[in-house]
C-alpha positions in Angstrom: 26.7 -41.9 29.3 27.6 -39.7 26.3 25.4 -39.1 23.6 25.4 -36.6 20.8 22.2 -33.9 20.3 20.8 -33.4 17.0 18.2 -31.4 15.9 15.8 -31.4 13.1 14.2 -28.8 11.7 10.7 -28.7 9.7 11.5 -27.5 6.0 10.3 -24.0 5.6 9.2 -24.4 2.0 6.0 -25.1 2.4 5.2 -22.1 5.1 7.1 -19.9 2.8 5.1 -21.1 -0.3 2.0 -20.3 1.4 2.9 -16.9 2.1 4.1 -15.9 -1.0 0.6 -17.2 -2.2 -1.5 -15.0 0.1 0.7 -12.3 -0.7 0.4 -12.4 -4.4 -3.5 -12.9 -3.9 -3.5 -9.9 -1.8 -1.7 -7.7 -4.3 -3.7 -9.2 -7.5 -7.0 -7.9 -5.4 -5.7 -4.7 -5.2 -4.5 -3.9 -8.4 -7.8 -5.0 -9.7 -9.6 -2.7 -7.2 -7.4 0.3 -8.1 -8.1 -0.5 -11.7 -12.0 -0.9 -11.3 -12.9 1.4 -8.7 -14.7 3.5 -10.8 -17.0 2.7 -13.5 -17.8 4.6 -16.5 -21.5 3.4 -16.7 -22.5 1.2 -19.8 -20.3 1.1 -22.8 -20.9 4.3 -25.1 -23.8 4.0 -28.2 -22.0 3.6 -31.5 -24.1 6.1 -33.9 -21.8 5.6 -36.8 -22.8 8.1 -39.7 -26.0 8.9 -38.0 -23.5 11.3 -35.6 -23.0 13.6 -38.9 -26.7 14.7 -38.1 -28.3 17.1 -36.1 -31.6 16.3 -37.2 -32.3 12.4 -39.0 -36.0 11.6 -39.6 -38.1 9.4 -41.8 -41.7 10.9 -41.8 -40.3 14.2 -42.8 -38.9 17.5 -41.2 -41.1 20.7 -40.8 -39.0 23.8 -40.0 -40.1 27.1 -39.0 -38.1 30.3 -38.5 -34.7 30.3 -37.9 -32.9 27.3 -37.5 -29.2 26.8 -36.6 -27.3 23.6 -36.6 -23.5 22.4 -36.6 -24.6 18.7 -38.2 -26.7 17.9 -41.2 -30.2 17.9 -41.4 -32.0 14.7 -43.6 -35.0 12.7 -43.8 -36.5 9.9 -46.0 -38.5 8.8 -47.3 -40.2 12.0 -47.0 -38.4 15.2 -47.6 -37.6 18.6 -45.5 -40.6 21.3 -45.6 -41.7 24.3 -44.1 -40.6 28.3 -44.3 -38.1 27.9 -42.1 -34.4 28.8 -42.7 -31.5 26.3 -42.1 -28.3 28.1 -41.0 -25.5 27.3 -42.2 -27.0 26.5 -45.9 -26.3 23.6 -47.9 -26.8 20.7 -45.0 -30.1 19.4 -45.8 -30.3 16.4 -47.4 -32.9 15.0 -49.5 -34.9 12.1 -50.4 -32.4 10.2 -52.3 -29.4 11.3 -50.6 -27.2 8.2 -50.0 -25.7 9.5 -46.6 -29.5 9.9 -45.2 -30.0 6.0 -45.8 -26.4 5.1 -44.1 -27.3 7.1 -41.2 -30.9 5.5 -41.1 -29.2 2.2 -40.9 -26.7 2.9 -38.3 -29.4 4.7 -36.2 -31.3 1.4 -35.8 -28.4 -0.4 -34.8 -27.8 2.2 -32.1 -31.1 2.4 -31.0 -31.4 -1.3 -30.2 -28.1 -1.1 -28.5 -29.3 1.6 -26.1 -32.5 -0.1 -25.6 -30.4 -3.0 -24.8 -28.1 -1.6 -22.2 -27.8 -3.4 -19.0 -30.3 -1.4 -16.7 -28.4 -0.1 -13.3 -31.5 1.9 -12.0 -35.5 3.0 -12.3 -37.4 6.0 -12.6 -40.0 7.5 -11.5 -42.6 9.2 -13.9 -41.3 12.7 -12.7 -37.3 13.2 -12.5 -37.0 16.8 -12.2 -34.6 17.9 -9.4 -33.0 14.4 -9.4 -29.2 13.6 -9.9 -28.1 10.9 -11.7 -24.6 9.4 -12.1 -23.4 7.1 -14.8 -25.8 4.4 -15.8 -28.8 2.9 -17.6 -31.9 3.9 -16.3 -35.1 2.8 -17.0 -38.9 3.9 -17.1 -41.6 1.7 -18.1 -44.3 3.9 -19.3 -44.2 7.8 -20.2 -41.3 10.1 -18.2 -41.6 13.8 -17.4 -39.6 16.4 -15.8 -40.0 20.0 -14.8 -37.0 22.3 -13.4 -33.5 21.0 -13.7 -32.1 17.5 -14.2 -28.3 17.2 -13.3 -26.3 14.6 -14.5 -23.2 13.8 -12.5 -19.9 12.7 -14.1 -18.1 12.1 -10.9 -14.7 13.3 -12.3 -15.1 11.1 -14.7 -15.2 12.2 -18.7 -16.1 9.2 -20.0 -19.4 8.3 -17.7 -22.3 6.8 -20.1 -25.7 8.2 -19.5 -28.4 5.8 -21.1 -32.2 6.8 -20.2 -34.7 4.4 -21.9 -37.9 5.3 -21.8 -40.7 2.7 -23.3 -43.5 5.3 -23.8 -43.1 9.2 -24.4 -41.0 11.9 -23.1 -41.9 15.2 -22.1 -39.8 18.2 -21.1 -41.6 20.9 -19.7 -41.3 24.6 -20.1 -38.0 26.2 -19.4 -36.7 23.1 -17.6 -32.9 22.2 -18.3 -30.3 19.5 -18.2 -27.3 20.2 -16.4 -24.0 18.7 -16.9 -21.5 18.4 -13.7 -18.1 17.1 -12.9 -16.9 16.0 -16.2 -20.5 14.6 -17.7 -20.4 15.1 -21.3 -23.7 15.4 -23.9 -21.9 13.4 -26.1 -22.3 10.3 -23.8 -25.9 11.0 -23.0 -28.7 9.0 -24.5 -32.4 9.3 -24.5 -33.9 6.0 -26.1 -37.6 6.8 -26.1 -40.3 4.4 -27.4 -42.6 6.9 -28.9 -43.3 10.9 -29.0 -40.9 13.3 -27.5 -41.8 16.7 -27.0 -39.7 19.6 -25.5 -41.3 22.6 -24.7 -40.7 26.0 -25.0 -37.4 27.6 -23.9 -36.0 24.2 -22.6 -32.4 24.0 -22.5 -31.8 20.1 -23.2 -28.8 18.0 -23.4 -28.2 14.6 -24.9 -29.1 12.2 -28.2 -32.7 11.7 -28.6 -32.7 8.1 -30.1 -36.8 8.2 -30.9 -38.9 5.7 -32.1 -41.8 8.0 -33.1 -42.2 11.8 -33.3 -39.9 14.6 -32.3 -41.2 18.0 -31.6 -38.6 21.0 -30.6 -41.0 24.0 -29.4 -40.3 27.5 -29.7 -36.6 28.5 -28.6 -35.9 25.3 -27.4 -32.2 24.8 -27.7 -30.3 21.3 -27.9 -26.5 20.3 -27.1 -27.2 16.8 -29.0 -29.4 15.5 -31.9 -32.8 14.7 -32.8 -32.8 11.3 -34.6 -36.1 9.0 -35.1 -36.5 5.8 -36.5 -40.0 6.2 -38.2 -41.2 9.4 -37.3 -41.2 12.8 -38.4 -39.1 15.9 -36.6 -41.1 19.6 -36.1 -38.4 22.8 -35.4 -39.2 26.3 -34.6 -36.6 28.6 -34.0 -34.1 25.9 -32.3 -30.4 26.0 -32.0 -29.2 22.2 -32.2 -25.5 21.7 -31.5 -23.9 18.5 -32.1 -21.7 17.3 -28.8 -18.0 16.9 -29.1 -16.2 14.9 -26.2 -13.2 16.5 -25.1 -10.2 15.2 -26.0 -8.5 12.8 -22.8 -5.7 14.8 -21.2 -2.4 12.7 -21.3 -0.7 11.9 -18.3 2.4 14.2 -17.5 5.4 12.4 -18.2 8.9 12.8 -16.3 11.4 14.8 -18.2 15.3 15.2 -17.7 16.2 18.6 -17.5 18.9 19.5 -20.2 22.7 20.1 -18.3 23.7 23.6 -17.7 26.4 24.5 -19.4 29.3 26.2 -17.2 30.3 30.0 -17.9 33.5 29.8 -19.9 36.2 31.7 -18.2 38.1 35.0 -20.0 41.4 34.1 -20.3 43.9 36.4 -18.7 45.7 38.4 -21.0 49.7 39.1 -20.8 50.4 42.4 -19.4 52.1 44.9 -21.8 55.8 45.4 -21.0 56.7 48.9 -20.7 60.5 50.3 -20.6 61.6 53.8 -19.7 61.4 56.6 -22.8 64.8 56.7 -24.2 64.2 60.2 -25.1 61.9 61.1 -22.4 62.9 63.8 -19.9 60.0 63.7 -17.4 61.1 59.8 -16.2 57.4 58.6 -16.6 56.7 55.2 -18.0 55.4 55.2 -21.2 53.3 52.3 -22.9 55.3 50.5 -25.5 52.0 51.0 -27.8 51.7 54.9 -27.0 53.2 57.4 -29.1 52.5 60.4 -27.2 55.0 59.9 -24.4 52.5 60.6 -21.9 51.6 58.4 -18.6 51.2 54.5 -19.1 48.0 52.9 -19.4 46.8 49.4 -19.1 44.8 47.6 -22.1 42.6 45.3 -19.2 39.8 45.9 -17.4 38.0 43.8 -15.2 34.6 41.7 -16.5 32.2 43.4 -14.7 33.1 46.4 -16.5 35.2 48.2 -13.8 38.6 49.6 -15.5 41.6 48.2 -13.3 45.2 48.4 -13.7 45.6 44.8 -14.8 42.7 42.8 -16.4 41.8 39.9 -14.4 40.0 37.9 -16.6 37.7 36.6 -14.3 33.9 36.2 -13.9 32.1 37.9 -11.1 29.4 35.0 -11.3 26.3 37.3 -11.7 24.0 34.9 -12.8 26.8 32.9 -14.8 26.8 30.3 -12.2 23.6 28.0 -11.5 23.1 28.1 -7.4 20.4 25.0 -8.4 19.7 22.4 -10.3 16.1 22.3 -11.6 14.4 18.9 -10.5 12.1 16.5 -12.1 8.5 17.6 -12.1 6.5 15.8 -9.7 4.3 13.1 -11.1 2.8 12.2 -7.9 3.2 9.1 -5.8 2.7 5.5 -6.1 -0.9 4.1 -6.1 -1.9 3.6 -2.2 -2.3 -0.2 -2.4 1.4 -0.5 -3.2 2.4 0.2 0.5 0.4 -2.8 2.1 1.1 -5.1 -0.5 5.2 -4.2 0.4 4.4 -4.5 3.9 2.9 -7.9 3.4 5.8 -8.9 1.6 8.6 -8.0 4.3 6.2 -10.0 6.8 6.2 -13.0 4.3 10.1 -13.1 4.4 10.2 -12.5 8.0 7.9 -15.8 8.4 10.3 -17.5 6.1 13.2 -16.9 8.0 11.9 -17.4 11.3 10.6 -20.7 10.1 14.1 -21.7 8.6 15.9 -20.9 12.0 13.5 -22.1 14.8 13.9 -25.8 16.1 11.1 -28.4 15.8 12.5 -31.1 18.2 15.9 -33.1 19.5 16.6 -36.1 19.4 19.6 -38.0 21.3 21.7 -40.5 19.6 
């Protein structure tokens, strides 16, 4: 009995849709991971007008010796006293100065922001010798450190460090804060709930946002600011430098090299016709322009400077003809995750083709 054989195919659309959805999901996850692989720590603390001040206080500033600053020095409602000399001159702001009032309002907001920054780690009572990466670190109680405290930016110049101390901070004599791998003092904030004492010869970095008094002992240096909401500040032969964040380096952009102009070929001059001298007895050729009647001379010379019988008008090519074309600058390869994502897309396509061509059953009629 004769019959016809027919084949039925399972629609490939559901399989294709599933594979496409899986590929899109994996690509989205890869892109998200690449964009957030390195967190820069908590949000930066916004100082507002307080950023213009090297020293800002409420209960007065006492100065002794030579004080060098890069910003303003102000206090209100209690003013600035002492025999010290602040350099440069003209940076002191008095009780009734509007800049001080605005800066203090902004400082209060910044203090609350630093105090409320989400915690990423806790500190012991002594942090000398430790290495901290970008984040918010909390100490419930007093905090001291001797020796060297290292803040590691992990090659991210935007890393933010917030150190929350509920009580007092004491920096030992000759102790120092060291910044490595892109960490910047402009992104370092010390939120101190009580008094701060930086002892003799210490090299401190970061902005102190104090709730109470700040004391800078003899010859202590600062890359940062000494700012207190309600307390006083004592200065003694100190140098205070307002930190400035380094500008971000723009990514290199590909440029197309300008076309190289081809060397212009000099036209070949026509040779000068010569004719025998009608009156000459020697029988030598005489140039039509030569009145001497002597031997003929051509007017041409080779382009390389060598005299020849006839000018060839050509170019030697010594540096005139480029031997290579400048290429585009190397802007780096594509992100690493594009290779596996591309492979997944190819595999998805192959799956669709196979699903569409594979017979799923046979029926005889």
